[in-house]
C-alpha positions in Angstrom: 6.8 102.6 65.7 4.6 99.6 65.1 2.4 98.2 67.8 1.3 94.6 67.8 -1.5 93.2 69.8 -0.9 89.8 71.2 -4.1 87.8 71.4 -4.6 85.0 73.9 -4.7 82.4 71.1 -1.4 83.6 69.7 0.2 83.6 73.2 -1.0 80.1 73.7 0.5 79.0 70.4 3.8 80.6 71.3 3.8 78.9 74.7 3.1 75.5 73.2 5.9 76.0 70.6 8.4 76.9 73.3 7.3 73.9 75.4 7.7 71.6 72.5 11.2 72.9 71.8 12.1 72.5 75.4 10.8 68.9 75.6 12.5 68.1 72.3 15.9 69.5 73.4 15.6 67.6 76.7 14.8 64.3 75.0 17.6 64.8 72.5 20.1 65.4 75.2 19.2 62.2 77.0 21.4 59.2 76.3 19.7 56.2 74.7 19.0 53.2 76.8 20.9 50.2 75.5 19.0 46.9 75.3 20.6 43.5 75.0 19.6 43.2 71.3 20.9 46.6 70.4 24.2 46.0 72.2 24.7 42.6 70.5 24.0 44.1 67.1 26.4 47.0 67.7 29.1 44.6 68.9 28.7 42.4 65.9 28.9 45.4 63.6 32.3 46.5 64.9 33.9 43.2 65.8 37.1 42.5 63.9 36.6 38.7 64.6 33.5 38.8 62.4 35.4 40.5 59.6 38.1 37.9 59.9 35.6 35.1 59.7 34.0 36.8 56.6 37.4 37.0 55.0 37.9 33.3 55.6 34.6 32.6 53.8 35.7 34.8 50.9 39.1 32.9 50.8 37.3 29.6 50.8 35.0 30.8 48.0 38.0 31.6 45.9 39.6 28.2 46.7 36.3 26.5 45.6 36.4 28.3 42.3 40.0 27.5 41.7 39.6 23.8 42.6 37.6 23.2 39.5 39.9 24.9 37.1 41.6 22.9 34.4 45.4 23.3 34.1 46.6 25.5 31.3 48.1 24.1 28.1 51.7 24.7 27.2 53.2 25.7 23.9 56.7 24.5 22.9 58.7 26.2 20.1 61.9 24.6 18.7 64.4 26.4 16.5 67.6 24.8 15.3 70.1 24.8 12.4 69.2 21.4 11.0 67.5 22.7 7.8 70.2 25.1 7.0 72.8 22.4 7.4 70.8 20.0 5.1 70.4 22.5 2.2 73.6 24.3 2.8 71.9 27.7 3.3 72.9 28.0 7.0 71.0 29.9 9.6 68.4 28.9 12.1 64.8 27.9 11.4 61.7 27.2 13.4 61.4 23.4 13.1 58.8 22.4 15.6 55.6 23.8 17.3 53.9 21.6 20.0 50.9 22.2 22.1 50.5 20.0 25.3 47.4 19.8 27.5 47.5 18.1 30.9 44.4 15.9 31.4 43.0 16.3 35.0 40.6 13.4 34.6 40.4 12.0 38.1 41.3 14.8 40.6 39.0 17.7 39.7 35.8 16.2 41.1 37.3 15.3 44.5 39.0 18.7 44.6 35.7 20.5 44.0 34.0 18.4 46.7 36.8 19.1 49.2 36.7 22.8 48.5 32.9 23.0 48.7 33.0 21.3 52.1 35.7 23.6 53.3 33.6 26.6 52.2 30.6 25.3 54.1 32.8 24.8 57.1 34.0 28.4 56.9 30.5 29.6 56.8 29.7 27.6 59.9 32.8 29.1 61.4 31.4 32.6 60.7 28.2 31.6 62.5 30.2 30.3 65.4 32.2 33.5 65.6 29.0 35.5 65.6 27.6 33.4 68.4 30.8 33.8 70.5 30.8 37.6 70.1 27.1 37.6 71.0 27.8 35.8 74.3 30.8 38.1 75.0 28.6 41.1 74.4 25.9 39.7 76.7 28.3 39.1 79.5 29.6 42.6 79.4 26.1 44.0 79.0 24.9 42.1 82.1 28.0 43.2 84.0 27.1 46.8 83.3 23.5 46.2 84.3 24.7 44.9 87.7 27.2 47.8 88.1 24.4 50.3 87.3 22.0 48.6 89.8 24.7 48.7 92.5 25.3 52.4 91.9 21.6 53.1 92.1 21.3 51.2 95.3 24.3 52.9 96.8 22.8 56.3 96.0 19.6 55.1 97.7 21.6 54.2 100.8 23.0 57.8 100.9 19.6 59.3 100.4 18.1 57.1 103.1 20.6 58.1 105.7 20.4 61.8 104.7 16.6 61.6 105.1 17.0 60.2 108.7 19.3 62.9 109.7 17.2 65.7 108.2 14.0 64.4 110.0 15.8 64.2 113.4 17.3 67.6 113.0 14.0 69.5 112.2 12.8 71.6 115.1 9.4 72.5 113.7 7.9 69.0 114.2 5.6 68.4 117.0 7.6 65.3 118.1 11.4 65.7 117.8 13.3 62.4 118.1 16.0 63.0 120.6 19.3 61.4 119.6 21.9 60.4 122.1 25.6 61.1 121.2 26.1 57.4 120.6 23.1 57.3 118.2 24.4 60.4 116.4 27.8 58.8 116.1 26.2 55.7 114.7 24.3 57.7 112.1 27.4 59.5 111.1 29.2 56.2 110.6 26.3 54.9 108.6 26.3 58.0 106.4 30.1 57.7 105.8 29.8 54.0 105.0 27.0 54.8 102.5 29.1 57.4 100.9 32.0 55.0 100.7 29.8 52.4 99.2 28.6 54.9 96.6 32.1 55.8 95.7 33.1 52.1 95.3 30.0 51.4 93.2 30.7 54.4 91.0 34.2 53.1 90.4 32.9 49.6 89.5 30.3 51.2 87.2 33.1 53.2 85.4 35.1 50.1 84.9 32.1 48.2 83.5 31.1 51.2 81.3 34.7 51.3 79.9 34.5 47.6 78.9 31.1 48.2 77.3 32.4 51.2 75.3 35.4 49.3 74.1 33.3 46.4 73.0 30.8 48.5 71.1 33.4 51.1 69.9 31.5 54.0 71.6 33.0 57.4 72.1 35.3 57.5 75.2 33.3 60.4 76.7 29.9 58.7 76.4 28.0 57.5 79.5 26.1 54.4 78.4 22.9 53.5 80.1 21.4 50.0 80.0 18.0 48.6 80.7 17.4 47.6 84.3 17.8 44.0 85.3 14.7 41.9 85.2 14.1 38.2 85.9 15.5 35.9 83.2 13.2 34.0 80.9 12.5 30.3 81.4 14.7 28.2 79.1 13.3 25.8 76.5 12.7 22.2 77.5 15.8 20.1 77.7 14.5 17.7 75.0 14.0 20.6 72.5 17.6 21.8 73.2 19.1 18.4 72.7 17.1 17.8 69.6 18.6 20.9 67.9 22.1 20.3 69.3 23.4 18.7 66.1 22.6 21.9 64.2 25.1 23.8 66.4 27.5 25.7 64.2 30.5 24.1 65.8 29.2 20.6 65.1 28.0 21.5 61.6 31.5 22.9 60.9 32.9 19.6 62.1 30.6 17.7 59.8 31.9 19.7 56.9 35.4 19.2 58.0 34.8 15.4 58.0 33.4 15.6 54.5 36.4 17.7 53.4 38.7 15.2 54.9 37.0 12.3 53.1 37.2 14.2 49.9 40.9 14.7 50.7 41.4 10.9 50.6 40.1 10.8 47.1 42.3 13.8 46.2 45.3 12.0 47.6 44.5 8.9 45.7 44.0 10.9 42.5 47.3 12.6 43.0 49.3 9.3 43.3 49.8 9.6 39.5 50.7 12.8 37.7 48.1 14.1 35.2 48.6 12.4 31.7 49.6 14.9 29.1 48.4 14.9 25.5 50.0 17.0 22.8 49.9 17.8 19.1 52.9 19.0 17.2 53.9 20.2 13.7 57.5 19.7 12.6 59.5 20.7 9.5 62.3 18.4 8.3 63.9 16.9 5.1 62.0 13.8 4.0 62.8 11.9 0.8 65.3 14.6 -0.2 63.0 17.6 0.2 61.8 19.9 3.0 58.4 18.9 4.3 56.0 19.6 7.2 54.3 16.8 9.1 52.1 16.5 12.3 51.8 14.1 15.2 50.3 13.4 18.5 52.1 12.8 21.8 50.9 11.1 25.1 52.9 11.4 28.3 52.1 9.1 31.3 54.1 9.0 34.5 55.3 5.6 35.6 54.9 5.3 39.4 58.0 3.2 39.8 59.6 4.7 42.9 57.1 7.1 44.4 53.5 5.9 44.7 52.3 8.7 47.1 51.1 6.1 49.6 52.1 8.3 52.5 49.8 11.1 51.4 46.9 8.7 51.2 47.6 7.3 54.7 47.9 10.9 56.1 44.5 11.8 54.5 42.9 8.8 56.1 44.3 9.6 59.5 43.1 13.3 59.2 39.6 12.0 58.5 39.8 9.9 61.7 41.0 12.9 63.6 38.1 15.1 62.3 35.6 12.4 63.2 36.9 12.0 66.8 37.2 15.7 67.3 33.5 16.1 66.3 32.5 13.4 68.8 34.4 15.1 71.6 32.9 18.5 70.7 29.4 17.1 70.9 30.1 15.4 74.2 31.3 18.6 75.7 28.5 20.7 74.3 25.8 18.3 75.6 27.4 18.3 79.0 27.5 22.1 79.1 24.0 22.3 77.8 22.6 19.9 80.5 24.5 21.6 83.3 23.8 25.1 82.1 20.0 24.5 81.8 19.9 22.9 85.3 21.9 25.8 86.8 19.8 28.4 85.0 16.6 26.8 86.3 18.0 26.9 89.9 19.0 30.6 89.6 15.5 31.6 88.3 13.8 29.7 91.0 16.2 31.1 93.7 15.7 34.7 92.5 11.9 34.3 92.6 12.0 32.8 96.1 14.4 35.5 97.2 12.2 38.3 95.9 9.1 36.9 97.5 10.4 35.5 100.8 13.3 37.8 101.7 13.3 41.0 99.7 9.6 41.9 100.4 9.8 41.2 104.1 13.1 43.0 104.4 11.6 46.1 102.8 8.6 46.1 105.2 10.9 45.6 108.2 13.0 48.6 107.1 9.8 50.8 106.8 8.7 49.7 110.3 12.1 50.2 111.8 12.4 53.7 110.2 9.0 54.8 111.5 9.8 53.4 114.9 13.1 55.1 115.0 11.6 58.5 114.0 9.0 58.2 116.8 11.5 56.9 119.4 10.0 53.4 119.6 13.1 51.8 118.1 16.8 52.4 118.8 19.4 53.0 116.2 20.7 49.4 116.4 17.3 48.0 115.2 17.3 50.6 112.3 20.9 49.7 111.3 20.1 46.0 111.3 17.0 46.5 109.1 18.9 48.9 106.9 21.7 46.4 106.3 19.3 43.5 105.8 17.3 45.3 103.2 20.1 46.7 101.1 22.2 43.5 101.3 19.1 41.6 100.1 18.6 44.1 97.2 22.2 43.6 96.1 22.0 39.9 96.4 18.8 39.8 94.4 20.3 41.8 91.6 23.3 39.5 91.7 21.0 36.5 91.2 19.4 38.2 88.3 22.7 38.9 86.7 24.0 35.4 87.3 20.8 34.0 85.7 21.3 36.2 82.6 25.0 35.2 82.4 24.0 31.6 82.6 21.3 32.1 79.9 24.0 33.5 77.6 26.3 30.5 78.3 23.3 28.2 77.6 22.7 29.9 74.2 26.4 29.3 73.4 26.2 25.6 74.4 22.9 25.1 72.4 24.0 27.1 69.4 21.1 29.6 69.7 21.9 33.0 68.2 20.0 36.2 69.1 20.6 37.6 65.6 20.3 36.0 62.1 23.7 35.2 60.4 24.7 37.5 57.6 25.9 34.6 55.5 23.5 31.7 55.1 25.1 28.2 55.6 
């Protein structure tokens, strides 16, 4: 048998180690708190719409490379019985070899310009897709914030009523609040209503959490927790937002679409005539009574006698006009949404601030006074119920204002073209 003496220092070290392990295990078991930035980045990482837009960029990159490629030459081989008939030997001989090269002299440059503009438009489309997914993630994130706040307030309702009933039921207090049967019935109804509100809030939270998990591709058994709602940030001045509006990815994509359509006019004009073809050949034949080889050059040019491709040119011009007018309509709509969104956001921020200072604070003080008065018998249950409903309704409405402000801020970012994250593909 061995006997070990445990010193106070060693015991202290063991205790600290066990405490550290306990704290570490508890912190590891806690679910992470999702912020808006983290939720947006996760949503972008798993969004199939982003991968689709990236594939479109890759496709346009391939089209740009192909647009500048020269057409391949062709080789013609001719074998016939002419030489065998001439010399009486019979058989078939190779009598001609020709190499022909189409000359794409006029259409390659406009094709490259058109493909480059389409590639830039696809990159702006990727930025636009990222921005749209950011706003979608923000809406679902803020919806979960409100559902979480509603659930917390509902649990506070239940705890508040339970605290009233426990205080009025204690017999050890010096002053026991006598409750009439009517007051006890009202408190029972109040408790049941609070529990029903908690069950309803829990259902809404479960629905919002399910949407959040689906958007972020989280495990189905996870319970996501998000940061609490706080007042929204004041938006940038209207002049600054309007100044950068033309850099909106939707408008920049439209600018590149217009450039591609203009290049398409040049492509259509260049394609009115087929590429001229130049060729060289070497042929074997009987010349001056003997078999000889000779060479030559061929040039083939299409004569646009019946089809001048005028319809394709007219169509390209009309498509350019369409792209230009589409861009004008997009800017009009974006500017209108930007002006309206910023105005509405400013009103929501101001309303939430006034609500917190002029209604929520007084309602909280009134509830505290009504509770103390009820516990001492100075106030009846009706005054308490009125203060209770006023305060918790004001809390819910205040959080609704905060959520509406954040939702409007997300819509304003979409209208102004402001992204929370940097694009993966530079325009």
